[in-house]
VOBA-1610 file (N, C-alpha, C; in pm, whole numbers, padded with zeros to 5 digits, always signed):
BEGIN
Met+03665-01711-05121Met+03554-01655-05044Met+03562-01703-04900Lys+03512-01620-04808Lys+03508-01655-04667Lys+03365-01687-04625Leu+03353-01780-04531Leu+03222-01822-04483Leu+03198-01763-04345Tyr+03080-01702-04328Tyr+03041-01644-04199Tyr+02905-01698-04158Glu+02886-01703-04028Glu+02756-01736-03970Glu+02703-01613-03897Ile+02579-01577-03923Ile+02514-01466-03854Ile+02389-01521-03785Ile+02372-01483-03659Ile+02258-01531-03580Ile+02143-01430-03588Ile+02026-01481-03623Ile+01904-01402-03634Ile+01809-01442-03521Lys+01751-01342-03454Lys+01650-01368-03351Lys+01518-01306-03396Pro+01420-01387-03435Pro+01291-01334-03481Pro+01223-01250-03374Gln+01163-01140-03417Gln+01088-01052-03327Gln+00942-01042-03369Ser+00902-01113-03474Ser+00763-01113-03521Ser+00743-01237-03607Gly+00626-01250-03662Gly+00602-01356-03759Gly+00659-01319-03895Phe+00656-01415-03987Phe+00711-01393-04122Phe+00607-01435-04225Gly+00584-01346-04321Gly+00496-01378-04432Gly+00568-01445-04546Thr+00702-01433-04549Thr+00786-01492-04653Thr+00894-01577-04586Pro+00913-01702-04627Pro+01017-01786-04567Pro+01156-01725-04584Leu+01240-01742-04484Leu+01376-01688-04487Leu+01467-01783-04565Arg+01452-01781-04697Arg+01534-01865-04782Arg+01648-01784-04841Gly+01752-01855-04886Gly+01872-01788-04934Gly+01850-01692-05049Asp+01770-01731-05148Asp+01752-01645-05264Asp+01675-01518-05230Thr+01579-01525-05136Thr+01506-01405-05097Thr+01590-01313-05009Leu+01675-01371-04924Leu+01769-01289-04846Leu+01864-01214-04938Phe+01911-01282-05042Phe+01999-01217-05139Phe+01929-01102-05208Gly+01803-01122-05247Gly+01728-01016-05312Gly+01711-00894-05223His+01684-00916-05095His+01671-00804-05001His+01805-00730-04986Phe+01914-00806-04984Phe+02045-00742-04973Phe+02072-00654-05096Cys+02036-00702-05214Cys+02058-00622-05335Cys+01980-00491-05330Trp+01858-00493-05276Trp+01783-00368-05265Trp+01851-00272-05168Gln+01913-00325-05063Gln+01987-00238-04971Gln+02105-00173-05042Val+02173-00249-05128Val+02287-00194-05202Val+02239-00089-05303Gln+02121-00111-05361Gln+02068-00016-05458Gln+02054+00124-05396Tyr+02017+00129-05269Tyr+01998+00258-05203Tyr+02119+00303-05123Asp+02214+00213-05101Asp+02339+00249-05033Asp+02454+00179-05106Pro+02503+00238-05216Pro+02609+00174-05297Pro+02736+00144-05220Glu+02756+00209-05104Glu+02878+00184-05026Glu+02883+00043-04969Leu+02771-00029-04972Leu+02771-00165-04922Leu+02851-00260-05011Leu+02871-00223-05137Leu+02955-00299-05228Leu+03060-00207-05289Asn+03183-00250-05295Asn+03288-00170-05357Asn+03258-00150-05506Gly+03232-00027-05544Gly+03201+00000-05684Gly+03054+00000-05716Gly+02968-00033-05619Gly+02825-00031-05642Gly+02769-00159-05699Leu+02637-00167-05706Leu+02568-00290-05745Leu+02588-00325-05892Asp+02579-00226-05981Asp+02587-00255-06125Asp+02719-00322-06163Lys+02827-00281-06098Lys+02958-00339-06127Lys+02957-00490-06100Trp+02896-00532-05988Trp+02902-00672-05949Trp+02793-00756-06014Ile+02683-00692-06053Ile+02582-00765-06129Ile+02638-00804-06266Ala+02723-00718-06323Ala+02780-00744-06455Ala+02864-00871-06458Val+02922-00909-06344Val+03008-01028-06340Val+02947-01139-06256Tyr+02820-01123-06219Tyr+02756-01217-06126Tyr+02751-01359-06182Glu+02734-01372-06313Glu+02727-01506-06372Glu+02859-01581-06361Gln+02970-01508-06356Gln+03102-01572-06345Gln+03152-01575-06200Ser+03112-01474-06120Ser+03169-01461-05985Ser+03068-01395-05892Pro+02995-01472-05812Pro+02900-01411-05718Pro+02972-01335-05607Phe+02921-01218-05571Phe+02984-01137-05467Phe+02941-01180-05326Ala+02827-01246-05314Ala+02780-01299-05186Ala+02680-01411-05215Val+02686-01517-05136Val+02593-01629-05151Val+02532-01656-05014Phe+02400-01643-05004Phe+02329-01658-04878Phe+02269-01798-04867Ser+02275-01854-04747Ser+02202-01977-04719Ser+02063-01943-04669Ser+01977-02043-04658Ser+01852-02027-04585Ser+01886-02028-04436Val+01787-02000-04352Val+01813-01998-04208Val+01788-02137-04149Trp+01866-02168-04044Trp+01855-02298-03977Trp+01852-02277-03826Pro+01759-02344-03755Pro+01756-02332-03609Pro+01888-02375-03547Lys+01933-02298-03445Lys+02054-02332-03371Lys+02015-02356-03226Leu+02055-02469-03171Leu+02011-02505-03037Leu+02121-02576-02960Cys+02102-02579-02830Cys+02199-02643-02739Cys+02143-02778-02696Val+02225-02882-02709Val+02186-03017-02666Val+02298-03072-02579Asn+02267-03094-02452Asn+02366-03147-02357Asn+02494-03064-02355Gly+02477-02932-02359Gly+02591-02841-02348Gly+02665-02817-02478Lys+02623-02878-02588Lys+02689-02857-02717Lys+02591-02792-02815Met+02644-02708-02904Met+02561-02637-03000Met+02549-02718-03129Tyr+02428-02719-03182Tyr+02400-02789-03307Tyr+02313-02700-03397Tyr+02322-02727-03527Tyr+02229-02668-03624Tyr+02129-02777-03660Ala+02001-02742-03659Ala+01898-02834-03703Ala+01874-02810-03851Met+01921-02902-03934Met+01910-02887-04079Met+01815-02990-04136Lys+01765-02960-04253Lys+01671-03050-04319Lys+01740-03184-04348Arg+01668-03293-04320Arg+01722-03425-04354Arg+01753-03429-04503Pro+01870-03478-04542Pro+01904-03481-04685Pro+01797-03551-04768Asp+01772-03498-04886Asp+01669-03553-04976Asp+01719-03679-05044Leu+01751-03779-04963Leu+01796-03908-05012Leu+01689-04012-04986Pro+01692-04125-05057Pro+01594-04231-05030Pro+01602-04276-04885Leu+01486-04301-04823Leu+01484-04346-04684Leu+01560-04476-04666Ser+01559-04559-04769Ser+01629-04688-04760Ser+01779-04669-04746His+01832-04555-04794His+01975-04528-04781His+02007-04470-04644Leu+01920-04383-04596Leu+01943-04320-04466Leu+01914-04415-04351Phe+01810-04498-04367Phe+01767-04588-04260Phe+01754-04730-04314Pro+01865-04803-04327Pro+01858-04940-04377Pro+01768-05026-04289Ala+01693-05117-04351Ala+01602-05204-04276Ala+01679-05292-04179Thr+01625-05307-04057Thr+01691-05387-03954Thr+01611-05511-03916Asp+01493-05529-03974Asp+01407-05643-03938Asp+01365-05717-04064Lys+01360-05847-04058Lys+01323-05927-04175Lys+01172-05931-04196Asp+01097-05904-04090Asp+00951-05906-04102Asp+00903-05785-04182Arg+00826-05808-04288Arg+00786-05700-04379Arg+00701-05595-04307Lys+00607-05639-04225Lys+00519-05544-04155Lys+00599-05456-04060Lys+00693-05516-03989Lys+00775-05439-03896Lys+00865-05342-03971Arg+00914-05384-04089Arg+00997-05294-04169Arg+00917-05171-04212Met+00793-05192-04255Met+00708-05081-04299Met+00677-04987-04183Thr+00650-05044-04066Thr+00622-04961-03949Thr+00745-04880-03910Glu+00861-04947-03915Glu+00985-04878-03881Glu+01015-04765-03980Arg+00993-04790-04109Arg+01019-04686-04210Arg+00923-04568-04192Lys+00800-04595-04155Lys+00703-04488-04132Lys+00748-04399-04018Glu+00797-04459-03911Glu+00845-04380-03797Glu+00971-04303-03832Lys+01061-04367-03906Lys+01183-04299-03947Lys+01152-04183-04041Gly+01047-04198-04122Gly+01011-04092-04216Gly+00970-03963-04147Lys+00929-03972-04020Lys+00892-03852-03944Lys+01014-03772-03899Gln+01132-03834-03905Gln+01254-03766-03860Gln+01307-03679-03974Lys+01252-03561-03985Lys+01281-03471-04098Lys+01393-03373-04069Trp+01454-03380-03952Trp+01563-03290-03916Trp+01689-03370-03888Leu+01803-03307-03913Leu+01933-03367-03886Leu+02016-03268-03805Leu+02066-03311-03689Leu+02150-03226-03607Leu+02294-03231-03660Val+02348-03112-03690Val+02484-03099-03744Val+02565-03014-03647Gly+02684-03061-03612Gly+02768-02989-03516Gly+02823-02859-03572Glu+02886-02781-03485Glu+02939-02651-03525Glu+03053-02662-03625Asp+03112-02782-03638Asp+03217-02799-03740Asp+03158-02820-03879Leu+03025-02827-03889Leu+02953-02838-04016Leu+02984-02967-04092Arg+03025-03069-04021Arg+03052-03198-04085Arg+02930-03288-04071Ile+02890-03347-04183Ile+02774-03435-04185Ile+02820-03580-04195Asp+02773-03662-04101Asp+02800-03805-04103Asp+02667-03877-04103Leu+02629-03932-04218Leu+02498-03996-04230Leu+02485-04119-04142Lys+02597-04180-04106Lys+02592-04302-04026Lys+02584-04272-03876Ala+02610-04148-03838Ala+02616-04114-03695Ala+02479-04089-03634Gly+02374-04092-03715Gly+02240-04065-03662Gly+02219-03916-03647Gly+02156-03877-03536Gly+02128-03736-03514Gly+02000-03690-03580Tyr+01918-03782-03630Tyr+01792-03745-03693Tyr+01685-03723-03586Lys+01604-03620-03607Lys+01501-03586-03509Lys+01369-03556-03581Ser+01260-03592-03516Ser+01129-03553-03566Ser+01100-03409-03520Glu+00995-03351-03575Glu+00956-03216-03535Glu+00927-03209-03385Thr+00859-03309-03333Thr+00825-03311-03190Thr+00950-03325-03104Glu+01042-03414-03144Glu+01165-03433-03067Glu+01249-03306-03065Leu+01256-03238-03179Leu+01335-03116-03187Leu+01272-03006-03101Ala+01140-02992-03109Ala+01072-02891-03028Ala+01090-02917-02879Thr+01093-03045-02840Thr+01114-03079-02698Thr+01253-03035-02653Leu+01354-03054-02738Leu+01489-03011-02704Leu+01496-02859-02688Val+01431-02787-02780Val+01432-02641-02772Val+01357-02593-02649Phe+01243-02656-02620Phe+01161-02615-02504Phe+01239-02630-02374Ser+01321-02735-02364Ser+01396-02759-02241Ser+01499-02651-02213Glu+01539-02575-02316Glu+01640-02471-02300Glu+01579-02332-02282Leu+01446-02321-02286Leu+01382-02191-02270Leu+01397-02139-02127Thr+01393-02008-02113Thr+01390-01948-01979Thr+01254-01975-01917Asp+01245-01958-01784Asp+01118-01982-01715Asp+01008-01890-01768Glu+01045-01766-01801Glu+00945-01672-01853Glu+00890-01719-01986Ala+00979-01766-02074Ala+00935-01814-02205Ala+00849-01939-02191Lys+00883-02026-02095Lys+00802-02146-02073Lys+00661-02109-02026Arg+00652-02005-01945Arg+00519-01959-01901Arg+00438-01907-02020Leu+00506-01837-02113Leu+00437-01787-02231Leu+00385-01900-02319Met+00453-02015-02314Met+00417-02127-02399Met+00306-02215-02340Arg+00259-02183-02221Arg+00151-02262-02161Arg+00026-02255-02249Gly-00027-02372-02278Gly-00146-02379-02362Gly-00117-02369-02510Lys+00009-02346-02547Lys+00046-02335-02688Lys+00091-02471-02741Asp+00103-02480-02872Asp+00150-02603-02935Asp+00301-02612-02918Lys+00347-02703-02833Lys+00490-02717-02804Lys+00558-02819-02896Arg+00485-02871-02991Arg+00538-02982-03072Arg+00604-02937-03200Arg+00600-02808-03230Arg+00656-02761-03357Arg+00738-02635-03333Leu+00851-02624-03407Leu+00934-02504-03396Leu+00870-02385-03466Arg+00787-02413-03566Arg+00721-02307-03642Arg+00571-02330-03641Ala+00498-02228-03603Ala+00353-02239-03597Ala+00292-02155-03708Asp+00200-02215-03783Asp+00130-02141-03888Asp+00019-02057-03825Phe+00002-01938-03880Phe-00100-01846-03829Phe-00169-01779-03947Ile-00301-01779-03945Ile-00378-01715-04050Ile-00417-01576-04003Gln-00364-01474-04071Gln-00388-01335-04031Gln-00503-01276-04113Pro-00614-01239-04049Pro-00723-01175-04124Pro-00688-01031-04161His-00733-00988-04278His-00711-00852-04326His-00844-00793-04372Asn-00852-00662-04363Asn-00966-00590-04420Asn-00914-00482-04513Thr-00981-00467-04625Thr-00954-00354-04713Thr-01073-00259-04704Ile-01049-00133-04673Ile-01156-00037-04649Ile-01186+00043-04776Asp-01313+00047-04811Asp-01361+00135-04917Asp-01370+00276-04859Arg-01284+00366-04903Arg-01278+00500-04843Arg-01404+00583-04871Arg-01483+00540-04968Arg-01606+00615-04997Arg-01715+00584-04894Thr-01716+00459-04847Thr-01820+00419-04752Thr-01766+00392-04613Gln-01631+00387-04600Gln-01565+00356-04474Gln-01605+00217-04421Thr-01632+00125-04511Thr-01667-00010-04473Thr-01598-00109-04566Thr-01599-00236-04527Thr-01560-00341-04620Thr-01684-00378-04701Gly-01666-00457-04803Gly-01781-00490-04886Gly-01751-00606-04976Glu-01801-00602-05097Glu-01782-00710-05193Glu-01658-00682-05280Gly-01617-00784-05355Gly-01508-00768-05451Gly-01376-00735-05385Met-01308-00634-05436Met-01174-00601-05387Met-01173-00550-05243Phe-01288-00515-05189Phe-01294-00466-05052Phe-01340-00572-04953Ala-01354-00695-04999Ala-01397-00804-04911Ala-01285-00844-04816Pro-01316-00880-04692Pro-01213-00930-04600Pro-01143-01054-04657Tyr-01017-01070-04624Tyr-00940-01185-04671Tyr-00836-01222-04566Ser-00773-01337-04583Ser-00674-01386-04486Ser-00545-01422-04559Met-00432-01407-04487Met-00301-01443-04541Met-00225-01527-04438Pro-00154-01631-04482Pro-00079-01714-04387Pro+00053-01650-04347Ser+00094-01677-04225Ser+00226-01635-04178Ser+00280-01742-04084Val+00407-01731-04051Val+00474-01831-03967Val+00537-01762-03847Tyr+00521-01821-03730Tyr+00583-01772-03607Tyr+00676-01879-03553Tyr+00794-01837-03509Tyr+00892-01929-03453Tyr+00879-01939-03301Tyr+00936-02046-03246Tyr+00943-02065-03102Tyr+01005-01941-03036Pro+00958-01902-02917Pro+01021-01789-02849Pro+01166-01820-02814Glu+01251-01719-02828Glu+01395-01728-02795Glu+01473-01816-02892Leu+01409-01866-02997Leu+01481-01950-03093Leu+01579-01866-03174Glu+01701-01917-03190Glu+01801-01851-03272Glu+01810-01922-03407Leu+01823-01843-03513Leu+01834-01895-03649Leu+01969-01856-03706Ala+02038-01951-03766Ala+02170-01925-03824Ala+02159-01913-03975Val+02218-01807-04030Val+02229-01794-04176Val+02377-01792-04211Phe+02417-01869-04311Phe+02556-01877-04355Phe+02572-01796-04483Ile+02680-01718-04489Ile+02701-01629-04603Ile+02844-01642-04652Leu+02860-01671-04779Leu+02991-01669-04845Leu+03013-01530-04901Ile+03128-01471-04871Ile+03155-01332-04910Ile+03283-01324-04991Asp+03275-01257-05106Asp+03393-01221-05182Asp+03446-01090-05124Glu+03560-01095-05057Glu+03608-00978-04986Glu+03661-00868-05078Glu+03670-00895-05208Glu+03697-00787-05302Glu+03574-00700-05322Ala+03457-00756-05291Ala+03331-00683-05312Ala+03280-00617-05185Thr+03289-00687-05071Thr+03234-00633-04947Thr+03297-00707-04830Asp+03248-00680-04710Asp+03299-00746-04590Asp+03184-00774-04496Ile+03212-00847-04389Ile+03107-00890-04298Ile+03042-00773-04227Ala+03115-00665-04200Ala+03056-00549-04132Ala+02944-00487-04215Arg+02965-00479-04348Arg+02863-00419-04434Arg+02745-00515-04457Ile+02772-00645-04459Ile+02664-00742-04467Ile+02575-00729-04344Ile+02637-00719-04227Ile+02562-00705-04102Ile+02480-00576-04103Ser+02540-00468-04150Ser+02468-00341-04157Ser+02342-00354-04243Ala+02354-00421-04357Ala+02238-00440-04446Ala+02132-00525-04379Leu+02173-00634-04313Leu+02075-00722-04247Leu+02007-00652-04131Glu+02080-00568-04060Glu+02018-00493-03950Glu+01906-00402-04003Arg+01930-00339-04117Arg+01827-00253-04176Arg+01706-00335-04221Ile+01734-00452-04280Ile+01624-00538-04323Ile+01541-00582-04202Gly+01609-00621-04094Gly+01538-00665-03975Gly+01456-00555-03911Lys+01503-00432-03920Lys+01431-00319-03860Lys+01308-00282-03943Arg+01322-00283-04076Arg+01212-00243-04164Arg+01116-00358-04196Gly+01165-00481-04183Gly+01081-00596-04210Gly+01121-00670-04336Phe+01113-00802-04330Phe+01153-00889-04440Phe+01030-00948-04506Gly+01023-00939-04639Gly+00923-01010-04714Gly+00784-00949-04709Arg+00686-01034-04735Arg+00547-00991-04747Arg+00494-00933-04616Asp+00412-00831-04630Asp+00345-00766-04517Asp+00441-00705-04416Ala+00560-00666-04462Ala+00654-00598-04372Ala+00593-00466-04323Ser+00509-00402-04404Ser+00449-00275-04366Ser+00347-00289-04254Thr+00301-00413-04228Thr+00206-00436-04119Thr+00271-00501-03997Gly+00405-00510-03997Gly+00475-00558-03879Gly+00540-00693-03889Leu+00521-00764-04001Leu+00585-00894-04016Leu+00731-00879-04058Gly+00807-00987-04042Gly+00943-00991-04093Gly+01046-00917-04010Arg+01016-00888-03882Arg+01113-00818-03797Arg+01207-00917-03729Phe+01334-00881-03722Phe+01431-00964-03650Phe+01548-00879-03603Asp+01619-00930-03502Asp+01742-00870-03453Asp+01858-00964-03485Leu+01979-00909-03484Leu+02100-00991-03500Leu+02164-01013-03364Ala+02218-01132-03343Ala+02271-01167-03211Ala+02411-01228-03222Gly+02493-01174-03310Gly+02631-01221-03319Gly+02665-01274-03457Asn+02796-01279-03484Asn+02844-01334-03611Asn+02979-01401-03588Tyr+03008-01502-03668Tyr+03129-01581-03649Tyr+03185-01623-03785Glu+03315-01615-03798Glu+03377-01670-03917Glu+03386-01821-03901Lys+03350-01894-04005Lys+03350-02040-04002Lys+03456-02095-04096Ile+03507-02211-04062Ile+03603-02279-04149Ile+03526-02366-04247Leu+03558-02351-04374Leu+03492-02433-04476Leu+03526-02580-04455Pro+03428-02669-04450Pro+03455-02812-04428Pro+03545-02871-04537Asp+03627-02965-04497Asp+03718-03032-04588Asp+03640-03126-04680Ala+03673-03122-04808Ala+03601-03206-04906Ala+03688-03321-04957Val+03796-03355-04886Val+03889-03458-04934Val+03818-03591-04957Asp+03734-03635-04861Asp+03669-03765-04873Asp+03526-03754-04925Ala+03482-03635-04960Ala+03343-03615-05000Ala+03318-03664-05142Asp+03194-03705-05167Asp+03155-03742-05302Asp+03019-03683-05339Ala+02967-03592-05256Ala+02838-03529-05284Ala+02831-03393-05216Cys+02735-03312-05259Cys+02713-03178-05202Cys+02574-03171-05141Tyr+02566-03123-05017Tyr+02439-03101-04949Tyr+02412-02951-04947Thr+02306-02906-05011Thr+02285-02763-05030Thr+02217-02699-04910Leu+02258-02575-04881Leu+02204-02499-04768Leu+02104-02393-04811Ala+02072-02386-04939Ala+01976-02289-04991Ala+01918-02344-05121Pro+01805-02290-05167Pro+01755-02330-05298Pro+01858-02302-05407Ala+01864-02388-05507Ala+01970-02376-05609Ala+01917-02414-05746Val+01985-02363-05848Val+01964-02405-05987Val+02098-02462-06032Pro+02113-02594-06042Pro+02244-02654-06070Pro+02294-02623-06210Glu+02427-02624-06225Glu+02490-02603-06354Glu+02461-02721-06447His+02452-02694-06574His+02429-02800-06672His+02552-02890-06680Gly+02530-03021-06670Gly+02636-03118-06691Gly+02736-03131-06578Ala+02718-03058-06468Ala+02816-03063-06359Ala+02793-03181-06265Phe+02674-03243-06270Phe+02640-03348-06175Phe+02586-03471-06249Arg+02627-03586-06201Arg+02584-03710-06266Arg+02459-03769-06202Asp+02426-03724-06082Asp+02303-03770-06016Asp+02262-03666-05912Tyr+02134-03668-05873Tyr+02085-03566-05781Tyr+01956-03614-05716Phe+01934-03565-05595Phe+01816-03597-05516Phe+01767-03467-05454Phe+01647-03423-05491Phe+01602-03294-05441Phe+01449-03285-05447Thr+01397-03188-05373Thr+01255-03154-05377Thr+01241-03029-05463Pro+01171-03037-05577Pro+01159-02917-05661Pro+01051-02823-05609Phe+01070-02696-05631Phe+00963-02600-05607Phe+00979-02486-05707Thr+00870-02420-05735Thr+00871-02311-05832Thr+00866-02178-05760Arg+00964-02095-05789Arg+00970-01961-05731Arg+00893-01864-05822Phe+00776-01822-05773Phe+00699-01720-05844Phe+00737-01585-05785Gly+00846-01531-05834Gly+00903-01410-05775Gly+00825-01285-05810Arg+00836-01189-05719Arg+00775-01058-05741Arg+00877-00952-05701His+00881-00845-05776His+00971-00736-05744His+00936-00674-05610Gly+01037-00622-05544Gly+01015-00549-05420Gly+01035-00401-05440Asp+01014-00328-05333Asp+01040-00185-05328Asp+00969-00110-05441Ala+01040-00021-05513Ala+00975+00065-05613Ala+00916-00014-05729Leu+00981-00125-05768Leu+00931-00202-05882Leu+00806-00283-05850Ala+00771-00293-05722Ala+00650-00366-05685Ala+00524-00301-05741Thr+00531-00170-05768Thr+00414-00098-05821Thr+00431-00062-05969Ser+00528-00126-06035Ser+00550-00101-06178Ser+00443-00170-06261Ser+00446-00150-06392Ser+00346-00212-06480Ser+00363-00364-06491Ala+00483-00415-06457Ala+00508-00560-06460Ala+00581-00599-06331Pro+00507-00612-06221Pro+00571-00638-06091Pro+00618-00781-06071Phe+00570-00875-06155Phe+00604-01015-06135Phe+00721-01058-06221Lys+00807-01141-06163Lys+00920-01198-06236Lys+00877-01327-06305Asn+00960-01371-06398Asn+00934-01501-06461Asn+00954-01612-06358Pro+00870-01715-06358Pro+00887-01824-06261Pro+01015-01903-06286Val+01071-01956-06177Val+01195-02034-06184Val+01177-02163-06106Ile+01209-02276-06167Ile+01206-02405-06096Ile+01341-02425-06029Met+01339-02448-05898Met+01460-02461-05819Met+01460-02591-05741Ala+01579-02635-05701Ala+01593-02746-05608Ala+01597-02688-05468Asp+01505-02731-05383Asp+01496-02674-05249Asp+01619-02710-05166Glu+01637-02634-05056Glu+01750-02663-04967Glu+01742-02807-04916Gly+01856-02863-04881Gly+01861-03002-04838Gly+01879-03100-04952Ala+01900-03049-05074Ala+01922-03135-05189Ala+02061-03198-05183Val+02076-03311-05249Val+02206-03379-05257Val+02242-03394-05404Phe+02357-03338-05442Phe+02405-03344-05580Phe+02537-03421-05584Ile+02547-03515-05676Ile+02668-03596-05690Ile+02745-03545-05811Pro+02863-03485-05791Pro+02937-03424-05902Pro+02984-03526-06005Ala+02989-03481-06129Ala+03045-03564-06235Ala+03197-03567-06226Glu+03256-03457-06177Glu+03401-03447-06160Glu+03432-03379-06027Arg+03548-03406-05972Arg+03584-03351-05841Arg+03616-03202-05847Ser+03625-03146-05964Ser+03653-03003-05976Ser+03542-02918-05914Val+03422-02976-05898Val+03311-02905-05833Val+03350-02862-05693Phe+03430-02944-05624Phe+03467-02913-05485Phe+03571-02802-05474Ala+03617-02750-05586Ala+03714-02640-05582Ala+03649-02510-05539Lys+03517-02500-05551Lys+03444-02380-05510Lys+03358-02412-05387Pro+03338-02314-05298Pro+03256-02339-05179Pro+03107-02324-05205Tyr+03068-02306-05329Tyr+02927-02293-05364Tyr+02902-02369-05494Met+02776-02398-05519Met+02737-02464-05644Met+02620-02386-05704Gly+02581-02421-05826Gly+02468-02356-05890Gly+02511-02249-05988Arg+02415-02166-06029Arg+02444-02063-06128Arg+02352-01944-06109Ala+02386-01836-06176Ala+02305-01714-06169Ala+02176-01734-06249Ile+02071-01665-06208Ile+01944-01668-06279Ile+01922-01530-06339Cys+01918-01523-06471Cys+01903-01395-06541Cys+01776-01397-06626Asn+01751-01288-06699Asn+01634-01275-06786Asn+01504-01301-06710Leu+01495-01243-06592Leu+01382-01267-06504Leu+01271-01164-06516Ser+01306-01043-06558Ser+01214-00932-06541Ser+01185-00859-06672Lys+01060-00816-06685Lys+01022-00730-06797Lys+01029-00583-06756Ser+01047-00558-06626Ser+01055-00420-06577Ser+01199-00368-06576Asp+01293-00456-06542Asp+01433-00414-06531Asp+01522-00528-06578Pro+01585-00516-06693Pro+01666-00626-06749Pro+01788-00660-06664Arg+01825-00574-06570Arg+01940-00603-06483Arg+01905-00704-06373Thr+01778-00736-06358Thr+01733-00821-06247Thr+01799-00959-06252Ile+01851-01001-06139Ile+01910-01134-06124Ile+01850-01200-06001Ala+01869-01329-05989Ala+01829-01402-05870Ala+01940-01500-05834Gln+01948-01535-05707Gln+02052-01626-05660Gln+02012-01769-05690Gly+02078-01827-05789Gly+02064-01969-05815Gly+02181-02047-05756Tyr+02271-01974-05691Tyr+02384-02035-05620Tyr+02339-02080-05481Ala+02415-02170-05422Ala+02388-02213-05284Ala+02518-02257-05218Pro+02541-02216-05092Pro+02650-02277-05017Pro+02618-02426-04998Tyr+02719-02507-04987Tyr+02693-02650-04966Tyr+02791-02705-04862Leu+02753-02819-04805Leu+02841-02893-04715Leu+02885-03021-04787Pro+03016-03050-04788Pro+03062-03176-04849Pro+03004-03295-04773Leu+02970-03397-04847Leu+02900-03512-04789Leu+02963-03641-04839Lys+02986-03733-04746Lys+03036-03867-04782Lys+02916-03957-04802Leu+02886-03985-04929Leu+02765-04060-04962Leu+02794-04206-04985Glu+02910-04237-05041Glu+02946-04372-05081Glu+02849-04422-05187Thr+02802-04544-05179Thr+02722-04603-05286Thr+02576-04615-05244Leu+02486-04568-05329Leu+02344-04585-05303Leu+02305-04728-05331Pro+02211-04782-05252Pro+02170-04921-05274Pro+02089-04933-05403
//
């Protein structure tokens, strides 16, 4: 498989986070309506998806310039703080204060070579990262940010909605009562990088880009019909897969469901994906998928054997999800970066 990076530029807020498994689901719907996006169509590749994924999407990661060099801002690995930030002071109170401050550094800057060095530092807090991004904005964008919260790359926004009773032309009680939904807006001019592993027997980067362009135009995720989820593409690059010769762990770039018995230890933040069908199946008699417990992006998995590093992805397919369509699958795979972990304390 080949690894590509595609740059996304948000043009609106998002009601659904841009995670790898949801991007994959949107791509599958594009193939459903345009079979030319995959050689042989979607059904052919779904049939072998458990053995050979045709595409594996990462979640999106901010890409920024620091002192003339480009970096990806990735989630700090889900490792114990004591491993990432060894104590430097013998005084207990000072150690606790230091650990509290280090705990705020939830981002890790990774260079364009995609190599992670836990000892090299590069950890940033949300405020520090936002300051770096703000310094690179154009003068016009800085003027737009006056009076806004400059301390976060993503701002939460509560969008009020009204449902109109067509009989009275008013809102009212029950299902017609006003309600609110959360959405997220990114910093102006911020670029987001998504990494995609592609099986070139199934498709190519040109067709992946075509599908993402359509998704960006029509909207991604919840409330796309009201204007959320819009984005443009701003370039794509083939990337070299990082060397795993000295690695002893995998750092995941998307939510994943790990293979049984493939890992001897793991550190991750769990979350439950309460999936819902999109497009035509959203209005079926059973629009909701079965819930799936996943390891969120930024997880660290320690393989039981080095054979895990023979593939550029980890995880497995998620099947038996739907009562509406038995062909439904979800991406439990994730691209990963090899990581030199050594020994945990």
